[in-house]
Residue, then its C-alpha position, 0 to 999 in steps of 0.5 A: m488496551t491491550k497492546f502487541a508489540g512484533e516484527k512484521m514488513l512495509m510494503r510500500i507500492h509507489v504507482s502513478e495515479s493514470d495507472k490502471h488494470g482492467h478498468m478499474p485505478l492500480y492503487e484501488a485493484l491493489v488495495e482490492l487486492f489485499m482486502k480479498e487475501g486477509f492484509a488488517g488494513a492498507t493505505v493509499l497516500r496520494g502525493v502533492a508531486g513528484f517526478g520518475p524515472h522519466l523526469v516529468y514534473h507531476s503537481s498538483k497546482l491549483l494551475d497544474i491539474s496532473k490526472s498522474l500523481p504519485m500514490i502510494v500503497e501501503v500495508v503490514a503484514s507478515e513478511d509470509k503474507v507479502n511473499a505470497v501475495m508478490p506473484r499477483i501484486d507482479e502481474m500488476m505490474q506496469g511502471g513502478l518501484i516496490t519497496l520492502e523494510s522490516v518494522r517494529v509494530i505497536r499495536y494497541c486493541d480493547k481486549n474485548d475487539k475479538e477482529c483486532l486482536l486477531h490480526s495482531p503479532 
């Protein structure tokens, strides 16, 4: 096992499940963008409850099936890679919130996994 450590940027994109980009959900369009741009990975998290600037509460309660639950798309990449893709993300966003923070990354790779080694810090 090979271990890599280094500094990267964590980008969290907060959107609503009902947000769209063209014909598809925005969170799916963002994941596709990250794939096309060669990011090592992306994760979409679905919130069980939340509210935004309009103070409307959205919940996943069984009796209150909401189509506007909070969604968070997370990616970890170099600051240069994040900055390069931001103009495309800006074009896709019609609301929401993006947070950026510097993070220390520790990644474990099998020494024979060339793809993992290629995307490590």
